[in-house]
C-alpha positions as CSV (number, residue, x, y, z in Angstrom):
1,M,31.4,61.4,-26.0
2,H,28.8,61.3,-23.3
3,K,30.3,62.0,-19.9
4,L,29.2,59.7,-17.0
5,T,28.8,60.7,-13.4
6,G,29.9,58.6,-10.4
7,Y,26.3,57.6,-9.7
8,Q,26.1,55.7,-13.1
9,I,28.9,53.2,-12.4
10,P,28.8,50.0,-10.1
11,H,30.3,50.6,-6.7
12,E,33.2,48.1,-7.0
13,V,34.2,49.5,-10.5
14,L,34.0,53.0,-9.2
15,E,36.2,52.3,-6.3
16,H,38.9,51.0,-8.7
17,Y,38.5,54.1,-10.8
18,R,39.0,56.4,-7.8
19,F,42.3,54.7,-6.7
20,R,43.6,54.6,-10.3
21,A,42.8,58.3,-10.7
22,I,44.9,59.1,-7.6
23,E,47.8,57.1,-9.1
24,L,47.5,58.9,-12.4
25,R,47.4,62.3,-10.8
26,K,50.5,61.5,-8.8
27,E,52.2,60.6,-12.1
28,G,51.4,64.1,-13.4
29,T,48.4,63.3,-15.5
30,K,46.1,66.3,-15.9
31,V,42.5,66.2,-14.4
32,N,40.9,66.6,-17.8
33,D,43.0,63.7,-19.2
34,I,42.0,61.5,-16.3
35,A,38.3,62.3,-16.8
36,H,38.6,61.6,-20.5
37,Y,40.5,58.3,-19.8
38,F,37.6,57.0,-17.7
39,G,34.8,58.7,-19.7
40,L,33.8,60.7,-16.7
41,N,32.8,64.3,-16.0
42,R,35.8,66.5,-14.9
43,V,33.9,67.6,-11.8
44,T,33.6,64.0,-10.6
45,V,37.4,63.5,-10.8
46,S,38.1,66.8,-9.1
47,Y,35.8,65.8,-6.2
48,W,37.7,62.5,-5.7
49,L,41.0,64.4,-5.6
50,S,39.6,66.8,-3.0
51,K,38.3,64.0,-0.8
52,Y,41.7,62.2,-1.0
53,R,43.6,65.4,0.0
54,K,41.4,65.8,3.1
55,N,41.0,62.2,4.3
56,G,43.3,60.0,2.4
57,K,42.5,56.6,0.7
58,K,39.8,55.6,3.2
59,A,37.6,58.4,1.9
60,L,37.6,56.8,-1.6
61,K,36.4,53.3,-0.5
62,S,32.9,52.2,-1.5
63,R,30.3,52.2,1.3
64,K,27.1,50.2,1.3
65,A,24.0,52.3,1.2
66,P,22.3,52.3,4.7
67,G,19.0,51.4,3.2
68,P,15.5,52.6,4.2
69,Q,14.8,53.2,7.9
70,L,12.7,50.5,9.5
71,K,9.1,51.5,10.3
72,L,8.9,49.1,13.3
73,S,10.5,49.8,16.6
74,E,12.6,47.2,18.4
75,R,9.7,46.4,20.8
76,E,7.3,46.0,17.9
77,M,9.7,43.6,16.1
78,M,10.1,41.5,19.2
79,R,6.4,41.3,19.6
80,L,6.0,40.3,15.9
81,L,8.6,37.6,16.3
82,E,6.7,36.1,19.3
83,E,3.4,36.2,17.4
84,L,4.9,34.4,14.4
85,K,5.8,31.4,16.7
86,L,2.1,30.7,16.7
87,P,0.3,29.0,13.8
88,A,-1.5,31.4,11.4
89,T,-4.8,29.7,12.3
90,E,-4.6,31.5,15.7
91,F,-5.3,34.7,13.8
92,G,-8.2,33.5,11.8
93,F,-6.5,32.1,8.7
94,D,-7.6,28.7,7.4
95,T,-4.1,27.1,7.3
96,P,-1.2,27.3,9.9
97,L,1.4,28.7,7.4
98,W,2.7,32.2,7.4
99,T,3.0,34.1,4.0
100,C,4.3,37.6,3.5
101,K,0.7,38.8,2.9
102,R,-0.5,37.3,6.2
103,V,2.5,38.8,8.0
104,E,1.6,42.2,6.5
105,Y,-1.9,41.8,7.9
106,L,-0.5,40.8,11.3
107,I,1.9,43.8,11.4
108,Q,-1.0,46.2,10.6
109,K,-3.1,44.5,13.3
110,I,-0.6,44.7,16.2
111,T,1.2,48.0,15.2
112,K,-1.3,49.9,13.1
113,K,1.5,50.4,10.5
114,D,1.4,49.5,6.8
115,L,4.3,47.8,5.1
116,D,4.3,46.7,1.5
117,N,5.1,43.1,0.6
118,S,8.8,43.6,-0.3
119,N,9.5,45.4,3.0
120,V,7.8,42.6,4.9
121,W,10.1,40.1,3.2
122,R,13.2,42.2,4.2
123,L,11.9,42.5,7.8
124,L,11.5,38.8,8.1
125,R,15.0,38.2,6.9
126,R,16.3,40.8,9.3
127,L,14.5,38.9,12.2
128,G,16.4,35.8,11.2
129,L,13.5,34.0,9.6
130,T,13.6,32.0,6.4
131,N,11.0,30.8,4.0
132,Q,10.9,27.0,4.7
133,K,8.9,24.0,3.6
134,G,6.9,22.7,6.5
135,E,7.7,19.4,8.0
136,R,4.8,16.8,7.7
137,R,3.7,15.5,11.1
138,A,0.7,13.2,11.7
139,L,-2.4,14.8,13.3
140,E,-2.7,11.6,15.3
141,Q,0.7,12.1,17.0
142,N,0.6,12.7,20.7
143,P,3.3,15.3,21.6
144,V,3.1,14.3,25.3
145,A,3.7,10.7,24.5
146,T,6.7,11.7,22.3
147,K,8.3,13.8,25.1
148,K,7.6,11.1,27.6
149,W,9.3,8.5,25.4
150,L,12.4,10.7,25.0
151,K,12.5,11.5,28.7
152,N,11.9,8.0,30.1
153,E,12.2,5.3,27.4
154,W,15.3,6.5,25.5
155,P,17.5,6.8,28.6
156,K,16.3,3.3,29.6
157,I,17.4,1.9,26.2
158,L,20.8,3.6,26.5
159,A,21.3,2.2,30.0
160,H,20.3,-1.3,28.7
161,A,22.7,-1.0,25.7
162,K,25.5,0.1,28.0
163,R,24.9,-2.7,30.5
164,W,24.9,-5.3,27.6
165,Q,27.5,-3.6,25.5
166,A,24.9,-4.1,22.8
167,M,24.5,-2.9,19.2
168,I,21.5,-0.6,18.8
169,Y,19.5,-0.7,15.5
170,F,16.6,1.4,14.4
171,Q,14.3,-0.6,12.1
172,D,11.7,0.4,9.5
173,E,10.1,-0.7,6.2
174,A,9.3,1.3,3.1
175,G,7.7,0.8,-0.3
176,V,9.5,1.6,-3.5
177,A,7.3,2.3,-6.6
178,V,8.0,1.1,-10.1
179,N,6.9,4.5,-11.5
180,A,9.7,6.7,-10.3
181,V,9.7,10.2,-8.8
182,M,10.8,12.6,-11.5
183,G,13.8,14.7,-10.7
184,K,15.1,18.0,-12.3
185,T,17.6,18.3,-15.1
186,W,19.3,21.2,-16.9
187,A,18.1,22.0,-20.4
188,P,17.8,24.9,-22.8
189,K,15.2,27.5,-21.7
190,G,11.8,26.8,-23.2
191,K,12.7,23.3,-24.3
192,T,11.4,21.0,-21.6
193,P,13.2,17.6,-21.8
194,V,11.2,14.4,-22.1
195,V,12.2,11.4,-20.0
196,R,10.4,8.3,-20.9
197,L,9.4,6.2,-17.8
198,T,7.2,3.2,-17.4
199,G,3.5,3.7,-16.8
200,N,3.3,0.5,-14.9
201,R,2.2,0.6,-11.3
202,G,3.1,-1.4,-8.2
203,G,6.3,-1.7,-6.3
204,I,8.3,-3.6,-3.7
205,C,8.8,-3.5,0.0
206,V,12.2,-3.1,1.6
207,S,13.1,-3.7,5.3
208,S,16.2,-2.1,6.8
209,A,17.8,-1.3,10.1
210,I,20.4,1.4,10.7
211,S,22.9,1.6,13.6
212,P,24.6,4.8,15.0
213,A,27.9,2.8,14.5
214,G,27.4,3.2,10.7
215,R,26.0,-0.2,9.9
216,L,23.0,-1.1,7.7
217,V,21.1,-4.4,7.3
218,F,18.5,-4.6,4.6
219,R,16.5,-7.0,2.5
220,V,13.9,-6.8,-0.3
221,E,10.8,-8.5,0.9
222,K,8.9,-11.0,-1.4
223,G,5.6,-9.6,-0.4
224,T,4.0,-7.5,2.4
225,V,5.6,-7.4,5.9
226,T,4.0,-9.8,8.4
227,S,5.0,-10.8,11.9
228,F,6.7,-13.9,10.4
229,T,8.8,-11.8,7.9
230,F,9.6,-9.3,10.6
231,I,11.0,-12.0,12.9
232,E,13.0,-13.3,9.9
233,F,14.5,-9.9,9.4
234,L,15.3,-9.6,13.1
235,G,17.2,-12.9,12.6
236,E,19.1,-11.3,9.7
237,I,20.2,-8.5,12.0
238,R,21.4,-11.0,14.6
239,K,23.4,-13.0,12.0
240,H,25.5,-9.9,11.3
241,H,26.6,-9.8,14.9
242,R,26.7,-13.4,16.1
243,N,28.8,-12.6,19.1
244,R,27.0,-9.3,20.1
245,K,23.8,-8.6,21.9
246,I,21.3,-6.7,19.9
247,I,18.7,-4.0,20.7
248,V,16.2,-3.1,18.0
249,I,13.9,0.0,18.1
250,A,10.9,-0.2,15.8
251,D,7.6,1.6,15.3
252,N,4.5,0.0,16.7
253,A,3.0,-1.3,13.4
254,P,0.8,-4.3,13.9
255,P,3.4,-6.9,12.5
256,H,6.0,-5.5,15.0
257,I,3.9,-5.7,18.1
258,A,2.3,-9.1,17.4
259,K,2.4,-11.7,20.1
260,R,4.7,-14.0,18.2
261,V,7.3,-11.1,18.0
262,R,7.1,-10.6,21.7
263,D,7.4,-14.3,22.2
264,Y,10.5,-14.3,20.0
265,A,12.0,-11.5,22.1
266,Y,11.3,-13.3,25.3
267,E,12.8,-16.6,24.0
268,N,16.0,-14.7,23.0
269,R,16.0,-12.3,26.0
270,K,19.6,-13.1,27.0
271,S,21.0,-11.6,23.8
272,F,18.1,-9.7,22.1
273,A,15.6,-7.0,23.1
274,I,13.1,-4.9,21.2
275,Y,11.7,-1.5,22.1
276,F,8.9,0.5,20.3
277,L,8.6,4.1,19.4
278,P,5.4,6.1,20.2
279,S,2.7,6.1,17.6
280,Y,3.0,8.3,14.5
281,S,6.5,9.5,15.3
282,P,8.6,8.8,12.2
283,E,10.8,11.8,13.1
284,L,12.2,9.7,16.0
285,N,13.4,7.0,13.6
286,P,16.8,7.6,11.9
287,D,15.9,4.8,9.4
288,E,13.5,7.2,7.8
289,H,16.5,9.1,6.5
290,V,17.7,6.0,4.7
291,W,14.4,5.9,2.7
292,G,14.7,9.6,2.0
293,Y,18.2,9.3,0.7
294,L,17.3,6.2,-1.3
295,K,14.3,7.7,-3.1
296,S,15.5,11.3,-3.6
297,N,19.1,10.5,-4.6
298,Q,19.7,6.9,-5.6
299,L,16.4,6.0,-7.3
300,K,15.2,9.4,-8.6
301,S,14.0,9.0,-12.2
302,H,15.0,5.4,-12.3
303,L,14.3,3.5,-15.5
304,A,13.0,0.2,-14.1
305,K,10.1,-1.1,-16.1
306,N,8.9,-3.9,-13.7
307,K,9.3,-5.3,-10.2
308,K,12.2,-7.5,-11.2
309,E,14.3,-4.6,-12.6
310,L,13.2,-2.4,-9.6
311,T,14.4,-5.1,-7.2
312,E,17.8,-5.2,-8.9
313,I,18.4,-1.5,-8.9
314,T,17.1,-1.1,-5.3
315,T,19.4,-3.9,-4.1
316,E,22.3,-2.2,-5.8
317,A,21.4,1.2,-4.4
318,M,21.0,-0.1,-0.8
319,T,24.3,-2.1,-1.1
320,S,26.0,1.2,-2.1
321,I,24.5,2.9,1.0
322,Q,25.5,-0.1,3.1
323,R,29.1,0.2,2.1
324,S,29.4,3.8,3.2
325,P,29.6,4.0,7.0
326,T,30.3,7.8,6.8
327,L,27.1,8.3,4.9
328,L,25.1,6.2,7.3
329,K,26.5,8.1,10.3
330,S,25.5,11.4,8.7
331,L,22.0,10.1,8.0
332,F,21.7,9.0,11.6
333,Y,23.1,12.1,13.3
334,G,21.4,14.4,10.7
335,L,18.1,13.5,12.2
336,S,18.4,15.1,15.6
337,S,20.9,15.6,18.4
338,I,18.6,13.7,20.8
339,Y,20.3,10.4,19.8
340,V,23.9,11.7,20.1
341,K,25.2,10.4,23.4
């Protein structure tokens, strides 16, 4: 029988062997018999017993290997962390994203030290960085305008809502396509499953508005959104709260900022107000999360073959979301703490 050494057995198994060996020895079992019992070399068991006699059970516990010593000093790591806050384009790369290969180049440039790819990955993890998918943000967005809106306009809206004791709604529209987004499914390795979906194109438009109170108002539009249909939808929101004043926050799409919409707001100014988000700032609108949840969860790989069927399953999915205040609150607050007041 081939005798193993302690180095050939997993740590957690080896620890169990060591403690059991001590118990067997206390019961009078001979060292040779213990070694034979575990299929180990006699020298290994004798070493365990010696350690136990000198330092007790704590000497037999498994310890994680310390790992290789880092090549970068604390100061070098802090500098690297600061540089990684900048987009990669600042260092001559053609895109702003950081890859391990690019970080390897950066380390060599600022420290004159060479790290292989696997060590770069470990270093980034140690610095608390994770490999993430970048968030899309429009090039046209004006960060100054966004900050100004959050600093000035949002407090103004909150004050207005408090003064009125009003319901706040964030409004948006989205298109839902007949040809669905394909999701993932479990299947035997090497046997890719086939899901038959329609090849038809086209889709429908849905309007919705979400409140931090966990309320959702929606409707499937018959066509594209115009200033007329937008005003109709604003009326739908108000019907849900006949005895409450309403404040709606929307993006500044042309149908939303049309003169007739402003006229509608003025005519109903005693119980209704509308505010607009800065341009190209979907991340400020919690209603975007409704569309994300609808498309990535409720309608992924849907089997609708035409607009009529798509309208039916979309209405059913939105009704399901509407009936879950807890879900709606999580979608709202999941966006950002800026709206949690």
